[in-house]
DSSP file (Angstrom, degrees, kcal/mol; ACC not computed):
  #  RESIDUE AA STRUCTURE BP1 BP2  ACC     N-H-->O    O-->H-N    N-H-->O    O-->H-N    TCO  KAPPA ALPHA  PHI   PSI    X-CA   Y-CA   Z-CA
    1    1 A M     >        0   0    0      0, 0.0     4,-1.8     0, 0.0     5,-0.2   0.000 360.0 360.0 360.0 -43.0    1.7  -19.1   18.5
    2    2 A A  H  >  +     0   0    0      1,-0.2     4,-2.6     2,-0.2     5,-0.2   0.897 360.0  53.9 -64.9 -38.7    4.1  -16.2   19.5
    3    3 A A  H  > S+     0   0    0      1,-0.2     4,-2.1     2,-0.2    -1,-0.2   0.888 105.9  52.4 -62.7 -37.5    1.2  -13.7   19.2
    4    4 A Q  H  > S+     0   0    0      1,-0.2     4,-0.8     2,-0.2    -1,-0.2   0.893 111.6  46.6 -64.6 -40.7   -1.0  -15.8   21.5
    5    5 A E  H >X S+     0   0    0     -4,-1.8     4,-0.6     1,-0.2     3,-0.5   0.878 109.4  54.6 -70.1 -35.8    1.8  -15.9   24.1
    6    6 A A  H >< S+     0   0    0     -4,-2.6     3,-1.0     1,-0.2    -2,-0.2   0.892 103.7  55.1 -63.5 -38.1    2.3  -12.1   23.7
    7    7 A L  H 3< S+     0   0    0     -4,-2.1    -1,-0.2     1,-0.2    -2,-0.2   0.767 104.2  55.1 -67.5 -22.6   -1.3  -11.5   24.5
    8    8 A T  H << S+     0   0    0     -4,-0.8    -1,-0.2    -3,-0.5    -2,-0.2   0.613  84.3 109.0 -85.6 -10.5   -1.1  -13.4   27.8
    9    9 A L    <<  -     0   0    0     -3,-1.0     2,-0.5    -4,-0.6     7,-0.2  -0.330  56.2-153.0 -64.5 142.8    1.8  -11.2   29.1
   10   10 A K        +     0   0    0      5,-0.1     5,-0.1    -2,-0.0    -2,-0.1  -0.981  21.7 164.1-122.3 128.1    1.1   -8.8   31.9
   11   11 A H  B >   -A   14   0A   0      3,-0.5     3,-0.5    -2,-0.5     5,-0.1  -0.998  36.7-138.5-141.8 135.2    3.3   -5.7   32.2
   12   12 A P  T 3  S+     0   0    0      0, 0.0    -1,-0.1     0, 0.0     3,-0.0   0.744 103.6  40.3 -69.7 -22.2    2.5   -2.6   34.3
   13   13 A F  T 3  S+     0   0    0      1,-0.1     2,-0.4     2,-0.0     0, 0.0   0.533 108.2  64.6-102.1  -9.7    3.7   -0.1   31.6
   14   14 A I  B <   -A   11   0A   0     -3,-0.5     2,-0.7     2,-0.0    -3,-0.5  -0.959  63.6-151.4-125.6 131.3    2.3   -1.8   28.4
   15   15 A K        -     0   0    0     -2,-0.4     2,-0.5    -5,-0.1    -5,-0.1  -0.888  20.3-166.3 -99.1 115.6   -1.3   -2.4   27.5
   16   16 A I        +     0   0    0     -2,-0.7    -5,-0.0    -7,-0.2    -2,-0.0  -0.899  21.1 143.8-110.4 127.4   -1.5   -5.5   25.2
   17   17 A R        -     0   0    0     -2,-0.5     5,-0.1     0, 0.0    -2,-0.0  -0.957  53.6 -79.0-149.8 163.9   -4.6   -6.3   23.2
   18   18 A P    >   -     0   0    0      0, 0.0     3,-1.6     0, 0.0     4,-0.3  -0.315  41.7-116.4 -64.5 150.5   -5.3   -7.9   19.8
   19   19 A L  G >  S+     0   0    0      1,-0.3     3,-1.7     2,-0.2     8,-0.1   0.826 114.4  65.5 -57.9 -32.8   -5.0   -5.6   16.8
   20   20 A S  G 3  S+     0   0    0      1,-0.3    -1,-0.3     7,-0.0     7,-0.0   0.756 105.4  44.8 -64.4 -22.4   -8.8   -6.0   16.1
   21   21 A Q  G <  S+     0   0    0     -3,-1.6    -1,-0.3     2,-0.0    -2,-0.2   0.382  96.2 108.8 -99.3   0.4   -9.3   -4.2   19.4
   22   22 A G  S <  S-     0   0    0     -3,-1.7     2,-0.1    -4,-0.3    -3,-0.0  -0.184  75.9 -92.7 -78.8 172.9   -6.7   -1.5   18.8
   23   23 A I     >  -     0   0    0      1,-0.1     4,-2.1     4,-0.0     3,-0.3  -0.329  41.9-100.8 -78.6 163.5   -7.2    2.2   18.0
   24   24 A K  H  > S+     0   0    0      1,-0.2     4,-2.4     2,-0.2     5,-0.2   0.869 121.7  53.4 -53.8 -42.0   -7.4    3.5   14.4
   25   25 A E  H  > S+     0   0    0      1,-0.2     4,-2.5     2,-0.2    -1,-0.2   0.898 107.7  51.5 -63.4 -40.2   -3.8    4.7   14.4
   26   26 A S  H  > S+     0   0    0     -3,-0.3     4,-2.5     2,-0.2    -1,-0.2   0.926 111.0  47.1 -63.7 -45.9   -2.5    1.3   15.5
   27   27 A K  H  X S+     0   0    0     -4,-2.1     4,-2.0     1,-0.2    -2,-0.2   0.888 112.4  49.0 -65.3 -37.9   -4.4   -0.4   12.7
   28   28 A R  H  X S+     0   0    0     -4,-2.4     4,-2.2     2,-0.2    -1,-0.2   0.908 112.3  48.4 -67.5 -40.4   -3.2    2.0   10.1
   29   29 A K  H  X S+     0   0    0     -4,-2.5     4,-1.9     1,-0.2    -2,-0.2   0.925 111.8  49.1 -64.5 -41.7    0.4    1.6   11.3
   30   30 A A  H  < S+     0   0    0     -4,-2.5    -1,-0.2     1,-0.2    -2,-0.2   0.873 110.2  51.3 -65.1 -37.3    0.1   -2.1   11.3
   31   31 A Q  H >< S+     0   0    0     -4,-2.0     3,-1.2     1,-0.2     4,-0.2   0.894 109.6  50.0 -65.8 -41.1   -1.4   -2.1    7.7
   32   32 A K  H 3< S+     0   0    0     -4,-2.2     3,-0.4     1,-0.3    -2,-0.2   0.864 115.1  44.3 -67.3 -35.0    1.6    0.1    6.5
   33   33 A C  T >X S+     0   0    0     -4,-1.9     3,-1.2     1,-0.2     4,-1.1   0.275  81.1 111.9 -90.3  11.3    4.1   -2.3    8.0
   34   34 A A  H <>  +     0   0    0     -3,-1.2     4,-0.7     1,-0.3     3,-0.4   0.833  69.5  59.0 -60.6 -34.0    2.2   -5.4    6.8
   35   35 A E  H 34 S+     0   0    0     -3,-0.4     3,-0.4     1,-0.2    -1,-0.3   0.824 107.2  47.8 -64.6 -29.5    5.0   -6.4    4.3
   36   36 A F  H <4 S+     0   0    0     -3,-1.2    -1,-0.2     1,-0.2    -2,-0.2   0.716 107.8  56.6 -79.7 -22.4    7.4   -6.6    7.2
   37   37 A L  H  < S+     0   0    0     -4,-1.1    -1,-0.2    -3,-0.4    -2,-0.2   0.510  85.0 101.5 -88.2  -6.4    5.0   -8.7    9.3
   38   38 A Q  S  < S-     0   0    0     -4,-0.7     3,-0.1    -3,-0.4    -3,-0.0  -0.510  77.3-111.7 -81.9 148.2    4.5  -11.4    6.7
   39   39 A P        -     0   0    0      0, 0.0    -1,-0.1     0, 0.0    -2,-0.0  -0.226  55.3 -66.8 -69.7 167.4    6.4  -14.8    7.1
   40   40 A Y        -     0   0    0      1,-0.1     2,-0.6     0, 0.0     0, 0.0  -0.250  53.8-134.0 -56.9 140.9    9.1  -15.7    4.7
   41   41 A K        -     0   0    0     -3,-0.1    -1,-0.1     3,-0.0    -3,-0.0  -0.884  14.6-137.2-105.1 123.9    7.7  -16.2    1.2
   42   42 A S        -     0   0    0     -2,-0.6    -1,-0.0     1,-0.1     0, 0.0  -0.257  36.7 -82.3 -71.5 163.7    8.9  -19.3   -0.7
   43   43 A R        -     0   0    0      1,-0.1    -1,-0.1     3,-0.0     3,-0.1  -0.469  52.5-111.2 -66.8 132.8    9.7  -19.2   -4.3
   44   44 A P        -     0   0    0      0, 0.0     2,-0.1     0, 0.0    -1,-0.1  -0.224  35.7 -94.3 -66.8 156.1    6.7  -19.4   -6.5
   45   45 A E        -     0   0    0     31,-0.1     2,-0.3    35,-0.0    35,-0.0  -0.436  50.8-168.7 -66.7 140.8    6.0  -22.5   -8.7
   46   46 A T        -     0   0    0     -2,-0.1     2,-0.3    -3,-0.1    -1,-0.0  -0.859  16.3-152.1-130.3 164.6    7.4  -22.0  -12.2
   47   47 A T        -     0   0    0     -2,-0.3     4,-0.4    26,-0.0     3,-0.4  -0.825  30.3-116.4-124.9 169.2    7.2  -23.7  -15.6
   48   48 A A  S  > S+     0   0    0     -2,-0.3     4,-3.0     1,-0.2     5,-0.2   0.389  88.2 101.5 -82.5   2.5    9.7  -23.7  -18.4
   49   49 A L  H  > S+     0   0    0      1,-0.2     4,-2.0     2,-0.2    -1,-0.2   0.928  84.8  38.6 -57.9 -52.5    7.3  -21.9  -20.7
   50   50 A L  H  > S+     0   0    0     -3,-0.4     4,-2.7     2,-0.2    -1,-0.2   0.875 116.2  50.9 -68.1 -38.7    8.9  -18.5  -20.4
   51   51 A A  H  > S+     0   0    0     -4,-0.4     4,-2.5     2,-0.2     5,-0.3   0.910 109.6  51.4 -65.3 -41.0   12.4  -19.7  -20.4
   52   52 A R  H  X S+     0   0    0     -4,-3.0     4,-2.3     1,-0.2     5,-0.2   0.927 112.1  46.5 -60.3 -44.1   11.7  -21.8  -23.6
   53   53 A R  H  X S+     0   0    0     -4,-2.0     4,-2.6    -5,-0.2    -2,-0.2   0.935 112.7  49.4 -66.4 -47.0   10.2  -18.7  -25.3
   54   54 A L  H  X S+     0   0    0     -4,-2.7     4,-2.4     2,-0.2    -2,-0.2   0.921 114.6  43.4 -58.5 -46.4   13.1  -16.4  -24.3
   55   55 A V  H  X S+     0   0    0     -4,-2.5     4,-2.1     2,-0.2     6,-0.2   0.921 114.7  49.2 -68.0 -43.2   15.8  -18.8  -25.4
   56   56 A A  H  X>S+     0   0    0     -4,-2.3     5,-2.7    -5,-0.3     4,-0.7   0.891 112.6  48.6 -62.4 -40.7   14.1  -19.7  -28.6
   57   57 A G  H  <5S+     0   0    0     -4,-2.6     3,-0.3    -5,-0.2    -1,-0.2   0.892 110.3  50.4 -65.0 -39.9   13.6  -16.0  -29.4
   58   58 A A  H  <5S+     0   0    0     -4,-2.4    -2,-0.2     1,-0.2    -1,-0.2   0.859 115.1  43.3 -67.8 -33.0   17.2  -15.1  -28.6
   59   59 A L  H  <5S-     0   0    0     -4,-2.1    -1,-0.2    -5,-0.2    -2,-0.2   0.511 112.0-119.5 -90.8  -3.1   18.4  -17.9  -30.9
   60   60 A G  T  <5 +     0   0    0     -4,-0.7     2,-0.2    -3,-0.3    -3,-0.2   0.782  67.4 137.2  77.0  25.5   15.8  -17.1  -33.6
   61   61 A L      < -     0   0    0     -5,-2.7     2,-0.4    -6,-0.2    -1,-0.2  -0.653  57.3-116.0-105.1 161.1   14.2  -20.6  -33.4
   62   62 A Q        -     0   0    0     -2,-0.2     2,-0.3    -3,-0.1    -9,-0.0  -0.820  36.2-112.1 -95.4 135.9   10.7  -21.6  -33.4
   63   63 A V        -     0   0    0     -2,-0.4     2,-0.8     1,-0.1   -10,-0.1  -0.486  25.2-159.9 -73.5 128.7    9.5  -23.3  -30.2
   64   64 A Q        +     0   0    0     -2,-0.3     2,-0.4     2,-0.0    -1,-0.1  -0.789  32.9 142.4-113.2  87.4    8.7  -27.0  -30.7
   65   65 A V        -     0   0    0     -2,-0.8    -2,-0.0     3,-0.0     5,-0.0  -0.972  51.5-109.0-128.4 141.9    6.4  -28.0  -27.8
   66   66 A S     >  -     0   0    0     -2,-0.4     4,-2.1     1,-0.1     5,-0.2  -0.301  26.0-118.5 -66.9 153.3    3.5  -30.4  -27.9
   67   67 A K  H  > S+     0   0    0      1,-0.2     4,-2.7     2,-0.2     5,-0.2   0.869 115.5  55.0 -60.5 -36.6    0.0  -29.0  -27.6
   68   68 A E  H  > S+     0   0    0      2,-0.2     4,-2.5     1,-0.2    -1,-0.2   0.921 109.4  46.6 -63.0 -43.5   -0.5  -31.1  -24.4
   69   69 A Q  H  > S+     0   0    0      2,-0.2     4,-2.4     1,-0.2    -2,-0.2   0.894 112.7  50.0 -63.0 -41.1    2.7  -29.6  -22.8
   70   70 A R  H  X S+     0   0    0     -4,-2.1     4,-2.1     2,-0.2    -2,-0.2   0.903 112.1  47.7 -64.7 -44.5    1.6  -26.1  -23.8
   71   71 A D  H  X S+     0   0    0     -4,-2.7     4,-2.5     2,-0.2    -2,-0.2   0.912 111.3  50.6 -62.4 -44.6   -1.9  -26.7  -22.3
   72   72 A E  H  X S+     0   0    0     -4,-2.5     4,-2.4     1,-0.2    -2,-0.2   0.909 110.5  48.9 -61.8 -43.9   -0.5  -28.1  -19.2
   73   73 A D  H  X S+     0   0    0     -4,-2.4     4,-2.2     1,-0.2    -1,-0.2   0.881 111.9  48.7 -62.7 -40.7    1.9  -25.1  -18.7
   74   74 A R  H  X S+     0   0    0     -4,-2.1     4,-2.5     2,-0.2    -2,-0.2   0.892 110.6  52.1 -67.6 -36.8   -0.9  -22.7  -19.3
   75   75 A R  H  X S+     0   0    0     -4,-2.5     4,-2.4     2,-0.2    -2,-0.2   0.920 110.5  47.2 -64.9 -42.8   -3.1  -24.5  -16.8
   76   76 A K  H  X S+     0   0    0     -4,-2.4     4,-2.6     1,-0.2    -1,-0.2   0.918 112.5  50.1 -63.3 -40.6   -0.4  -24.4  -14.1
   77   77 A F  H  X S+     0   0    0     -4,-2.2     4,-2.1     1,-0.2    -2,-0.2   0.917 111.1  48.1 -63.2 -42.7    0.1  -20.7  -14.8
   78   78 A K  H  X S+     0   0    0     -4,-2.5     4,-2.3     2,-0.2    -1,-0.2   0.883 112.1  49.8 -64.1 -40.2   -3.6  -20.0  -14.6
   79   79 A E  H  X S+     0   0    0     -4,-2.4     4,-2.4     2,-0.2    -2,-0.2   0.912 110.9  49.2 -64.5 -42.5   -3.9  -21.9  -11.3
   80   80 A A  H  X S+     0   0    0     -4,-2.6     4,-2.0     2,-0.2    -2,-0.2   0.901 111.5  49.4 -64.0 -39.4   -0.9  -20.1   -9.8
   81   81 A K  H  X S+     0   0    0     -4,-2.1     4,-2.5     2,-0.2    -1,-0.2   0.900 110.8  50.4 -64.2 -40.7   -2.4  -16.7  -10.8
   82   82 A D  H  X S+     0   0    0     -4,-2.3     4,-2.2     1,-0.2    -2,-0.2   0.902 110.1  49.4 -62.6 -42.8   -5.8  -17.7   -9.3
   83   83 A R  H  X S+     0   0    0     -4,-2.4     4,-2.1     2,-0.2    -1,-0.2   0.868 111.6  49.4 -66.0 -36.6   -4.1  -18.8   -6.0
   84   84 A K  H  X S+     0   0    0     -4,-2.0     4,-2.3     2,-0.2    -2,-0.2   0.931 111.4  49.1 -66.7 -44.8   -2.2  -15.4   -5.9
   85   85 A R  H  X S+     0   0    0     -4,-2.5     4,-1.9     1,-0.2    -2,-0.2   0.886 111.3  49.5 -62.3 -38.7   -5.4  -13.5   -6.5
   86   86 A L  H  X S+     0   0    0     -4,-2.2     4,-2.7     2,-0.2    -1,-0.2   0.888 109.1  52.2 -66.5 -41.0   -7.1  -15.4   -3.8
   87   87 A A  H  X S+     0   0    0     -4,-2.1     4,-2.5     2,-0.2    -2,-0.2   0.910 109.4  49.3 -63.7 -40.9   -4.3  -14.8   -1.3
   88   88 A V  H  X S+     0   0    0     -4,-2.3     4,-2.3     2,-0.2    -1,-0.2   0.907 112.1  49.0 -63.0 -41.5   -4.4  -11.0   -2.0
   89   89 A K  H  X S+     0   0    0     -4,-1.9     4,-2.4     1,-0.2    -2,-0.2   0.908 111.8  47.8 -64.9 -42.9   -8.2  -11.0   -1.5
   90   90 A Q  H  X S+     0   0    0     -4,-2.7     4,-2.3     2,-0.2    -2,-0.2   0.891 111.1  51.6 -68.3 -38.8   -7.9  -13.0    1.8
   91   91 A R  H  X S+     0   0    0     -4,-2.5     4,-1.9     2,-0.2    -2,-0.2   0.930 111.0  47.2 -64.4 -42.7   -5.2  -10.6    3.1
   92   92 A E  H  X S+     0   0    0     -4,-2.3     4,-1.8     1,-0.2    -2,-0.2   0.886 111.6  51.3 -65.3 -39.0   -7.3   -7.5    2.3
   93   93 A A  H  X>S+     0   0    0     -4,-2.4     5,-2.6     1,-0.2     4,-0.8   0.876 107.8  53.0 -65.5 -34.8  -10.3   -9.2    4.0
   94   94 A A  H  <5S+     0   0    0     -4,-2.3     3,-0.4     1,-0.2    -2,-0.2   0.903 110.8  46.6 -64.2 -41.6   -8.2   -9.9    7.1
   95   95 A W  H  <5S+     0   0    0     -4,-1.9    -1,-0.2     1,-0.2    -2,-0.2   0.796 114.9  45.4 -72.1 -28.5   -7.1   -6.3    7.4
   96   96 A S  H  <5S-     0   0    0     -4,-1.8    -1,-0.2    -5,-0.2    -2,-0.2   0.537 113.2-116.3 -92.4  -3.3  -10.6   -4.9    6.9
   97   97 A G  T  <5S+     0   0    0     -4,-0.8    -3,-0.2    -3,-0.4    -4,-0.1   0.739  78.7 122.8  78.9  26.0  -12.1   -7.4    9.3
   98   98 A E      < +     0   0    0     -5,-2.6    -4,-0.2    -6,-0.2    -5,-0.1  -0.025  32.5 145.1-107.3  30.0  -14.3   -9.2    6.8
   99   99 A L        -     0   0    0     -6,-0.4     2,-0.4    -5,-0.2    -9,-0.0  -0.388  45.9-129.5 -67.6 141.4  -12.9  -12.7    7.3
  100  100 A E        -     0   0    0     -2,-0.1     2,-1.1     1,-0.0    -1,-0.1  -0.740  13.4-131.6 -88.5 140.8  -15.3  -15.6    7.0
  101  101 A N              0   0    0     -2,-0.4    -1,-0.0     1,-0.2    -2,-0.0  -0.786 360.0 360.0 -91.8  97.3  -15.3  -18.1    9.8
  102  102 A S              0   0    0     -2,-1.1    -1,-0.2     0, 0.0    -2,-0.0   0.435 360.0 360.0 -99.7 360.0  -15.1  -21.4    8.0
């Protein structure tokens, strides 16, 4: 929303246009500063799988978890990994201008 408002501003000393219409140097600089331009990132979803393994390993115990719980934890982990991979792919597509209009 703020970007839309910024594009409508008129100032005699500043030329404002979308990044997609910017010069190569502007695009490169924006890409280098991309991590600072991202919104706040919430904490990722987690499971107790790793914590369980670490604690059990430190105590020298064998982990006693049902097969269903183990499968559920693995499924959640795989889904989270897939979502992260998709987000990275979409971010790279946005910077290279290859976004799909869905």
